[in-house]
C-alpha positions in Angstrom: 13.7 12.5 -7.0 17.3 10.9 -5.8 16.5 8.9 -2.7 19.9 9.5 -1.6 19.2 12.7 -1.2 16.1 12.0 1.3 17.4 12.0 4.9 15.8 10.9 8.0 16.6 12.7 11.4 15.4 12.2 15.0 15.7 15.4 17.4 14.9 15.6 21.0 13.0 18.4 22.2 12.8 18.3 25.8 10.0 21.0 26.0 7.5 19.4 24.2 4.6 18.8 26.8 1.3 18.1 25.2 -0.3 17.4 22.1 -0.7 21.2 21.0 3.4 21.3 21.3 3.4 18.7 19.1 0.8 20.3 16.7 2.6 23.6 16.8 5.9 21.6 15.5 4.3 19.3 13.0 2.4 22.3 11.4 5.2 24.8 11.1 7.8 22.1 9.8 5.4 20.6 7.3 5.2 24.1 5.8 8.8 24.0 4.8 10.1 23.4 1.2 11.7 20.3 1.2 10.2 18.6 4.3 8.4 15.3 3.5 6.9 14.0 6.7 7.0 15.0 10.4 5.9 12.9 13.1 6.1 14.1 16.9 5.7 11.8 19.7 4.7 13.5 22.8 5.5 10.9 25.5 9.2 10.5 24.1 9.6 14.1 23.1 11.1 12.9 19.8 10.6 14.6 16.7 11.2 12.5 13.1 11.6 14.4 10.2 12.2 13.1 6.7 13.6 16.0 4.3 15.4 16.5 1.0 18.9 17.9 1.7 19.1 19.6 -1.7 16.2 21.9 -0.4 16.8 22.0 3.6 19.3 21.2 6.0 19.4 19.6 9.7 20.3 23.7 10.8 17.3 25.2 9.3 14.9 22.4 10.6 16.7 23.2 14.4 16.1 26.8 13.8 12.6 26.5 12.9 11.7 24.5 15.9 13.5 27.2 17.9 11.6 29.9 16.2 8.2 28.4 17.5 9.4 28.4 21.1 10.9 24.7 21.6 14.6 23.8 22.1 15.9 21.1 19.8 18.4 19.0 21.8 20.4 15.9 20.7 20.3 14.5 17.2 20.3 10.7 17.1 21.3 8.0 14.8 20.6 4.2 14.8 19.1 3.4 18.2 20.0 6.8 19.8 16.8 7.8 20.5 15.8 5.0 22.4 19.2 4.2 24.2 19.2 8.0 25.5 15.5 7.8 26.1 16.2 7.2 30.0 18.5 9.9 30.2 16.1 12.6 28.9 13.3 11.4 31.3 15.9 11.5 34.3 16.9 15.1 33.5 13.3 16.4 33.3 12.6 14.4 36.5 15.5 16.0 38.2 14.3 19.7 36.8 10.8 19.2 38.1 11.8 17.9 41.6 14.3 20.6 42.1 11.7 23.3 41.5 8.9 21.4 43.4 11.2 21.5 46.4 12.2 25.0 46.3 8.7 26.0 45.8 7.5 23.7 48.5 9.9 25.1 51.1 9.0 28.6 50.0 5.4 27.7 50.6 6.0 25.8 54.0 8.0 29.1 55.2 5.1 31.3 54.4 2.9 29.2 55.9 4.8 28.4 59.0 5.8 32.3 59.4 2.6 34.2 58.9 4.0 37.4 60.3 6.5 38.0 57.8 6.4 41.1 56.0 4.7 41.6 52.9 7.7 42.8 51.1 9.6 39.5 52.0 6.8 37.7 51.0 6.5 39.2 47.7 9.9 38.6 46.7 9.8 35.1 47.9 6.7 34.7 45.9 8.0 36.4 43.0 11.4 34.1 43.0 9.0 31.0 42.8 6.8 32.4 40.4 9.9 33.6 37.9 12.4 30.5 38.6 10.1 27.7 39.5 7.6 28.6 36.9 10.1 29.9 34.0 9.4 26.7 31.8 5.5 27.8 31.7 6.1 31.4 31.2 8.6 30.8 28.3 6.0 28.4 26.7 3.2 31.1 27.2 5.1 33.6 25.5 6.0 31.5 22.4 2.4 30.5 22.3 1.3 34.3 22.0 4.0 34.6 19.4 2.4 31.8 17.1 -1.0 32.4 17.8 -1.5 29.2 19.6 -2.5 27.9 23.2 -1.2 25.0 25.4 -0.8 24.0 28.7 1.8 26.5 29.4 -0.8 29.1 28.6 -2.8 28.0 31.6 -0.3 27.5 34.1 1.4 30.9 33.3 -2.0 32.8 33.2 -3.2 31.4 36.5 0.0 31.9 38.5 0.5 35.5 36.9 -2.9 36.5 38.0 -2.6 35.1 41.4 0.7 36.9 41.9 -0.7 40.1 40.8 -4.0 40.0 42.6 -2.3 39.2 45.7 0.3 41.8 45.4 -2.5 44.5 44.6 -4.5 43.3 47.7 -1.2 43.5 49.9 0.1 46.7 48.9 -3.1 48.7 47.7 -6.1 47.1 48.6 -7.6 47.8 52.3 -10.3 44.9 52.7 -9.9 41.5 54.1 -7.6 38.9 52.1 -9.2 35.9 50.5 -5.6 34.8 49.1 -2.4 34.3 51.2 1.0 34.5 49.8 1.8 31.0 50.1 -0.8 30.0 47.5 1.4 31.0 44.8 4.1 28.9 45.8 1.8 26.0 46.5 0.0 26.3 42.9 3.4 26.1 41.3 4.7 23.5 43.6 1.7 21.3 43.0 2.4 21.6 39.1 5.9 20.8 39.2 4.9 17.9 41.5 2.7 16.5 38.9 5.1 16.9 36.2 7.9 15.3 38.4 5.5 12.2 38.9 4.6 12.2 35.3 8.2 12.1 34.3 9.3 9.7 36.9 6.5 7.3 35.7 7.4 7.8 31.8 11.0 6.9 32.8 10.2 3.8 34.4 8.1 3.1 30.9 11.1 4.0 29.1 13.7 1.5 30.8 11.5 -1.4 29.4 12.0 0.1 25.8 16.0 1.2 26.7 16.7 -2.4 27.4 16.5 -3.2 23.8 18.9 -0.7 22.8 21.3 -1.8 25.4 21.8 -5.2 23.5 23.4 -3.0 20.8 27.3 -3.1 21.6 29.4 -0.2 21.0 32.6 -2.4 20.5 33.4 -6.0 19.1 36.5 -8.2 18.7 37.7 -8.6 15.3 39.8 -11.3 14.2 42.5 -10.7 11.6 45.7 -12.9 10.6 45.0 -14.9 13.9 45.3 -11.9 16.0 42.2 -10.5 17.9 41.7 -6.7 18.3 38.9 -4.4 19.7 37.1 -2.0 17.3 34.3 0.0 17.3 30.9 -1.7 16.0 30.6 0.9 13.0 34.1 0.0 11.7 32.9 -3.8 11.1 32.4 -4.7 7.6 30.7 -7.6 5.7 32.9 -10.7 5.9 34.9 -9.8 8.9 35.4 -12.6 11.3 34.1 -11.7 15.0 35.3 -13.7 18.1 32.3 -13.8 20.5 33.4 -15.0 24.0 31.0 -16.0 26.6 28.8 -13.2 28.0 29.1 -10.9 24.9 26.4 -10.0 22.7 26.7 -10.3 19.1 27.5 -6.9 17.3 26.3 -8.2 13.8 24.0 -10.7 12.2 26.4 -13.6 10.9 27.1 -17.1 10.3 29.1 -19.2 13.0 32.4 -20.1 11.4 33.8 -21.7 14.5 32.6 -23.3 18.0 29.5 -23.5 19.4 27.5 -22.2 22.3 23.9 -21.8 23.5 22.7 -18.4 22.9 20.1 -16.2 25.2 17.6 -14.7 22.5 15.3 -13.2 24.8 15.5 -9.7 23.7 15.4 -10.8 20.0 12.8 -13.5 19.7 11.0 -13.7 23.3 12.1 -17.4 23.6 13.1 -17.7 27.4 15.1 -21.1 26.8 18.7 -20.5 25.7 19.4 -22.0 21.9 22.1 -24.2 21.1 23.9 -22.8 18.0 26.8 -24.4 16.1 29.0 -24.1 13.0 26.8 -23.0 10.0 24.1 -21.4 12.3 22.9 -18.1 11.7 23.0 -15.6 14.6 21.4 -12.3 15.0 22.9 -9.2 16.6 21.7 -8.7 20.2 22.2 -12.7 20.9 23.8 -13.2 24.1 26.6 -15.8 24.0 25.9 -17.9 27.3 29.0 -20.5 27.1 31.7 -21.2 24.7 33.4 -19.1 22.3 32.5 -18.8 18.9 33.9 -17.0 15.8 31.2 -15.4 13.6 31.5 -14.3 9.9 29.6 -11.1 9.5 26.5 -11.1 7.3 24.6 -7.9 8.2 26.4 -5.0 9.7 25.3 -1.6 11.2 21.9 -0.4 10.4 21.2 -3.6 8.4 21.3 -5.8 11.5 18.2 -7.1 13.1 18.8 -5.2 16.2 19.4 -1.9 14.5 16.1 -2.5 12.1 14.2 -3.5 15.8 15.3 -0.4 17.2 14.7 2.1 14.5 11.3 0.3 13.7 10.2 1.0 17.5 11.6 4.5 17.0 9.7 5.2 13.9 6.3 3.2 15.1 6.3 5.6 18.4 5.6 8.5 16.3 2.6 6.7 14.4 -0.7 8.1 15.3 -3.8 6.0 15.7 -7.0 7.1 14.2 -8.5 7.9 17.8 -5.4 9.9 18.7 -5.8 12.2 15.6 -9.3 12.9 16.8 -8.2 13.6 20.6 -5.2 16.0 19.3 -8.1 17.9 17.0 -10.1 18.1 20.4 -7.0 19.3 22.2 -6.4 22.0 19.8 -9.7 23.7 20.6 -9.5 22.8 24.2 -7.1 25.4 25.7 -8.6 28.3 23.9 -12.1 27.1 25.2 -10.7 26.8 28.9 -9.5 30.2 28.8 -12.6 31.5 27.5 -14.7 29.7 30.3 -12.1 31.0 32.7 -12.6 34.8 31.7 -16.4 34.3 31.3 -16.6 32.7 34.9 -14.3 35.1 36.3 -16.2 38.1 34.8 -19.7 36.8 36.0 -18.3 36.6 39.6 -16.0 39.9 39.8 -19.1 42.2 40.2 -20.6 40.1 42.9 -17.4 39.1 44.6 -14.0 40.3 43.2 -11.9 37.6 45.5 -14.0 34.9 44.1 -13.8 36.3 40.5 -10.2 35.8 40.6 -10.5 32.6 42.0 -12.6 30.9 39.9 -10.5 32.5 37.0 -7.2 31.2 38.2 -8.5 27.8 39.7 -10.4 27.1 36.1 -7.0 27.5 34.4 -5.3 25.8 36.9 -7.4 22.6 36.9 -8.0 22.1 33.1 -5.5 19.2 32.1 -4.8 18.9 28.3 -1.9 16.9 29.0 -4.1 14.1 30.3 -6.1 14.0 27.0 -2.8 14.2 25.1 -1.1 11.4 26.8 -4.0 8.9 26.9 -3.4 7.5 23.5 0.3 7.7 22.8 1.3 6.4 26.3 -0.6 3.3 26.2 0.8 2.7 22.6 4.3 3.3 23.9 4.0 0.7 26.6 2.1 -1.6 24.2 5.0 -1.4 21.8 7.3 -2.4 24.8 5.6 -5.2 25.8 5.2 -6.5 22.1 8.9 -6.9 22.0 8.7 -8.9 25.2 6.1 -11.3 23.6 8.2 -11.7 20.5 7.1 -9.5 17.8 7.8 -5.8 16.5 4.9 -3.4 15.6 6.0 -1.3 12.8 2.4 0.2 12.5 0.6 0.6 15.9 -2.5 2.1 14.0 -3.4 -1.7 13.0 -3.8 -2.2 16.8 -7.4 -0.7 16.2 -8.1 -3.4 13.4 -7.6 -6.6 14.8 -10.8 -7.0 16.4 -12.4 -6.4 13.0 -10.4 -9.2 11.1 -12.6 -12.1 9.7 -10.4 -14.0 7.2 -6.5 -14.5 7.4 -4.6 -15.5 4.2 -1.4 -17.5 4.9 1.3 -18.3 2.6 2.6 -21.8 2.7 6.1 -22.1 2.6 8.1 -20.8 5.5 4.8 -19.6 7.1 2.6 -22.8 7.7 5.9 -25.0 6.9 9.3 -24.7 8.3 10.6 -23.3 5.0 13.3 -26.0 4.7 13.5 -28.8 2.5 13.7 -31.9 4.9 14.8 -35.5 3.8 11.4 -37.1 4.3 11.7 -40.6 2.8 14.2 -42.6 1.2 13.6 -45.8 -1.4 16.7 -47.7 -1.6 16.9 -50.5 -4.1 19.2 -53.7 -3.7 21.1 -51.9 -0.8 20.6 -51.4 3.0 19.2 -48.4 4.2 22.3 -47.0 6.3 24.7 -48.0 3.4 22.1 -45.9 1.0 22.5 -43.0 3.2 26.4 -43.3 3.6 26.7 -43.2 0.0 24.1 -40.4 -0.5 25.9 -38.2 2.3 29.4 -38.7 0.5 27.8 -37.6 -2.7 26.4 -34.5 -1.3 29.0 -33.6 1.1 30.8 -30.9 -0.7 27.6 -29.5 -2.2 26.1 -26.4 -1.5 22.7 -27.3 -2.5 19.6 -27.0 -0.3 19.1 -30.6 -0.3 22.7 -31.2 0.8 22.0 -29.4 3.9 19.0 -31.5 4.5 21.1 -34.7 4.0 23.8 -33.7 6.5 21.6 -32.8 9.2 19.7 -36.3 8.8 22.6 -38.0 8.6 24.2 -36.5 11.6 21.5 -37.2 13.6 22.1 -40.9 13.1 25.9 -40.6 13.5 26.6 -41.7 9.7 30.1 -40.8 8.2 30.9 -40.1 4.6 33.7 -42.6 2.6 36.9 -41.1 1.8 36.5 -38.7 -1.0 38.9 -38.3 -3.7 37.1 -35.9 -6.0 33.9 -33.9 -6.6 32.2 -32.0 -9.4 28.7 -30.3 -9.4 26.6 -29.9 -12.3 24.2 -26.8 -11.8 20.7 -27.8 -11.4 21.2 -31.2 -12.6 23.2 -33.1 -9.8 26.8 -33.8 -8.5 29.5 -36.6 -9.2 31.8 -37.9 -6.5 34.9 -40.2 -6.4 35.1 -42.2 -3.4 36.8 -44.9 -1.7 33.3 -46.8 -2.4 33.4 -45.9 -5.9 32.2 -43.3 -8.3 28.8 -41.7 -7.1 26.1 -39.8 -8.8 23.2 -38.1 -7.3 20.8 -35.9 -8.9 17.7 -35.5 -10.9 16.0 -37.6 -13.3 17.2 -35.6 -16.2 20.7 -36.0 -15.0 20.4 -39.8 -14.7 18.9 -40.0 -18.3 21.6 -38.1 -19.6 24.2 -40.3 -18.0 22.3 -43.2 -19.3 21.6 -44.8 -15.8 18.5 -47.0 -15.7 16.0 -46.2 -13.0 13.0 -47.7 -14.6 12.0 -49.8 -11.7 11.0 -46.7 -9.7 10.4 -44.4 -12.7 6.7 -44.3 -12.6 6.5 -43.3 -8.8 9.5 -40.8 -9.4 7.4 -39.3 -12.0 4.3 -39.0 -10.0 5.9 -37.7 -6.7 4.5 -34.4 -5.8 7.8 -33.8 -4.1 11.5 -33.2 -5.5 13.3 -36.6 -5.7 17.0 -37.0 -5.5 18.2 -40.3 -7.4 21.3 -42.2 -6.2 23.8 -44.3 -8.3 27.4 -46.3 -7.6 29.4 -47.1 -10.5 26.4 -46.1 -12.7 24.4 -48.6 -10.9 20.8 -47.5 -9.5 20.6 -47.5 -5.6 17.3 -45.5 -5.1 16.0 -42.3 -4.3 15.5 -39.9 -1.8 12.5 -37.6 -1.1 12.5 -34.5 0.1 9.6 -32.2 1.6 8.9 -29.1 3.8 7.7 -30.1 7.2 4.2 -28.2 8.6 5.3 -26.3 11.7 4.7 -28.0 15.1 1.6 -26.1 16.0 0.3 -25.3 12.5 -2.9 -27.4 13.2 -3.7 -25.8 16.5 -3.3 -22.3 15.2 -5.8 -23.1 12.4 -8.2 -24.3 14.8 -7.8 -21.1 17.0 -8.5 -19.1 14.0 -11.6 -20.8 13.3 -12.9 -20.5 16.9 -12.2 -16.8 16.7 -14.5 -16.8 13.5 -11.2 -16.0 11.2 -11.5 -17.8 8.0 -8.2 -19.1 7.2 -7.0 -19.5 3.4 -3.9 -20.6 1.9 -2.2 -18.6 -0.9 0.9 -20.3 -2.4 3.2 -20.3 -5.2 3.7 -24.0 -4.7 2.1 -26.9 -6.9 -1.3 -28.0 -6.7 -1.2 -31.2 -5.3 1.3 -30.0 -2.5 -0.6 -27.1 -1.3 -4.1 -29.5 -1.5 -2.3 -31.9 0.7 -1.2 -29.0 3.3 -4.9 -27.8 3.2 -6.0 -31.4 4.1 -3.8 -31.9 6.7 -4.9 -28.4 8.5 -8.3 -28.7 7.6 -8.3 -25.7 5.5 -11.3 -25.4 3.1 -9.9 -22.7 0.5 -6.5 -22.6 -0.9 -5.0 -21.0 -4.0 -2.0 -22.5 -5.5 0.6 -21.6 -8.4 0.1 -17.8 -7.7 2.7 -15.1 -8.7 3.0 -12.3 -6.7 0.4 -10.0 -8.4 -1.8 -12.7 -8.0 -1.5 -13.0 -4.2 -2.3 -9.5 -4.2 -5.2 -9.8 -6.5 -6.7 -12.6 -4.0 -6.4 -10.3 -1.1 -8.0 -7.8 -2.9 -10.8 -10.2 -3.9 -11.6 -10.7 -0.2 -11.5 -6.9 0.6 -13.8 -6.5 -2.0 -16.1 -9.1 -0.6 -16.3 -7.0 2.7 -13.9 -9.0 4.8 -11.1 -7.7 7.0 -8.0 -9.1 5.8 -4.8 -10.2 7.6 -2.2 -11.4 5.4 0.9 -13.6 7.1 4.2 -14.2 4.8 7.5 -14.7 4.7 9.0 -14.0 1.3 9.5 -11.2 -1.4 6.8 -13.0 -3.2 4.5 -12.0 -0.3 5.3 -8.2 0.1 2.6 -7.1 -2.3 0.0 -8.9 -0.7 0.9 -8.1 3.0 1.2 -4.3 1.9 -2.4 -4.8 0.4 -3.9 -6.5 3.7 -5.7 -4.5 6.1 -3.3 -5.7 8.6 0.3 -7.3 7.1 2.3 -9.8 9.2 5.9 -11.1 8.2 7.9 -13.8 9.7 11.2 -13.2 11.1 12.9 -15.0 8.1 11.4 -12.5 5.7 13.5 -10.5 3.1 14.0 -6.8 3.9 11.4 -5.7 1.4 8.9 -7.8 3.1 9.5 -7.0 6.7 9.6 -3.2 5.8 6.0 -3.1 4.1 4.5 -5.3 7.0 2.6 -3.7 9.9 4.4 -6.2 12.1 7.1 -8.8 12.1 7.0 -11.9 14.3 10.4 -12.4 15.9 9.7 -16.2 16.4 9.2 -19.1 14.2 5.8 -19.6 16.3 3.0 -18.3 14.3 0.8 -18.7 17.3 2.3 -15.4 18.6 -0.5 -13.6 16.4 -2.8 -14.6 19.1 -0.6 -12.6 21.6 -0.9 -9.9 19.2 -4.6 -9.9 19.2 -4.8 -10.0 23.1 -2.3 -7.3 23.2 -4.2 -5.0 21.0 -7.7 -5.6 23.1 -5.6 -4.7 26.0 -4.1 -1.5 24.5 -7.9 -0.4 23.2 -9.2 -1.2 26.7 -6.3 1.3 28.3 -6.8 3.9 25.8 -10.6 4.0 26.3 -10.0 4.0 30.2 -7.4 6.9 29.9 -9.8 9.1 27.7 -12.7 8.4 29.8 -10.9 9.6 33.0 -9.4 12.5 31.1 -12.6 13.7 29.6 -14.7 13.0 32.9 -12.0 14.7 34.9 -12.2 18.1 33.0 -16.0 18.0 32.5 -16.5 17.5 36.2 -13.6 19.9 37.7 -13.7 22.7 35.4 -17.6 23.6 36.3 -16.7 23.0 40.1 -13.7 25.4 39.7 -16.0 27.8 38.0 -17.9 27.8 41.5 -21.3 26.2 40.3 -21.9 24.9 43.8 -20.7 28.0 45.8 -24.4 29.1 46.1 -25.8 25.9 46.6 -23.3 24.3 49.5 -20.5 26.9 49.7 -18.2 24.6 47.9 -15.3 26.2 45.9 -11.9 25.2 44.6 -8.7 27.0 45.3 -6.3 27.6 42.3 -3.4 25.6 44.4 -5.8 22.6 44.9 -7.2 22.9 41.3 -3.2 22.6 40.5 -2.7 19.6 42.4 -5.5 17.8 40.9 -4.4 18.5 37.5 -0.9 17.2 38.3 -2.2 14.1 39.4 -4.5 13.8 36.4 -1.7 13.2 33.9 -0.1 10.8 36.5 -3.0 8.6 36.8 -3.1 8.4 32.8 0.6 7.2 33.0 -0.2 4.7 35.9 -2.9 3.2 34.2 -1.0 2.9 31.0 1.9 0.9 32.9 -0.6 -1.7 33.8 0.0 -3.1 30.3 3.4 -4.2 31.1 2.0 -6.8 34.0 -1.2 -7.8 32.5 -1.4 -11.5 31.1 -1.5 -11.9 27.6 
């Protein structure tokens, strides 16, 4: 299969209203030749399709969606589905508001002027039924056409039966009227009111996610031949120099070539305090320049940038269904047909006894039943959870893992870049017959023009002590061995023991301790006279000990799995109080360790940052990658930490607990509501105490039911994590 022919498209389908709509679209598209996967997100009304362009095209996909009764709208690329999300809900909110107002005015008029003729009342009621309820009737038509049923079926049937029966009573029957004309308008008004509030609250949620896409600038300032010109972000290429002035957002991931400034990284890493960045430092797209002007060399552009990947990850994650949602969707598919059956049955039982009551219970049962509340219970909570996750400093690629955090009892951690900073820092110097400051000055001079990892560490260390180089006349590097430098101090050599042996430089005074040192050493000589050596080590992250202690308190067993040498891994384990550790592992061996713990009955969480961790991360029950991870690692992981602070994992655990709590509350309310109100609408208490529910009151209850689920989910944005 040619991967280049596999395309991904995100379509907005505004008339999706419940999980049954999602099922209809998914079920139809999946049957089409060339479609690999279809995911529909009810809350955002997005349809994500992956397809083979050799077999099927976008126009055919759109036509298929239309054929099942839905209207495909905008087609989005990077970030579009999120950046336009608010506008979609705003339009929907406006539509429902207008139809609520019109039907409400009609109802108030019919109540205020009871003497209006039946013909005038019929025309007004018919207008409300046909115009303000058109979206429901259209949905019902396509439901019949495709042998399915959804919320539109319930609303359209209920209002149609009401209109028909009131018209019959007014024009043909002579008995006392049980219903009044205004009840049709009130029924449709209350349902539109409920949908209006639902759209309004979903719009409030979408604004939090939309903020992320707002950090994806449309234009940038390119520097070319010393001149600046504004270009579109899509025109930027790797290697381009981009000018970033105070207040501007970075449009690319890149390295600062000139200048320094404080950057606001809150939307990228969750850090609340601006971070100082200077020449040579890496910055991510979406970072806001707070003060000085800087110039950036583009490294990652377009869809390869951090912010683009962030937006696409959120877009994809919203369409992933939790196991509990799959179960709820299955129930929802049978819910509407069951409700229609109950409505017909209760109406048939009442009709011979009391025709008016028979029609009332039929319409009320249909109007009160709320599949939307059930369908929204899980996805709206997950959507808000994804939004809160970004604020806390992590991206959830696979929301289904939210169900598994409470089951985790083993955490496997890579050492380098996860428990440690991932940078080789100058940790120790051992001068021989030379002062420490002079040793460092000569070492800095030797490594000043080197691009080796150790050179960066030496430069950072010496810069912190305000040490300058000697004047340099020439420089030569020997790959994998060392460097040679001509300076005003003399000819300097710095490198490995092999390099010094090759150049016949005697370092026997320190030979044993260098050979026995578990960390890499750089030897230094001036005019072929040995001056000592420097040791480089990867430092533990500041809060690594506290993180391991917290895992133990949560009864989650910490284990180190590393490709590093035994002595180094053992020392790290001892420092952190970790009893089990594995060393000198290849990528497939790391995966085998994960499998070993899973076979022992453990629920495994794996945290890593390198390509060599990707197989293990993918194998784990929950795979987490650090923000420094290579693309392949972050792609296979279930979530990505956007901060260097691995204690953010505990925020993930607490957030998952709160998401599950909200989901359970939503489902309890949605099912309890239907279990209680459907029998009441069927008139079970009428012979006991005369209680019954009018259809328009049932419609109000139905609308508020959906709103309550959305409002309850929004609490996730405020709850303390």
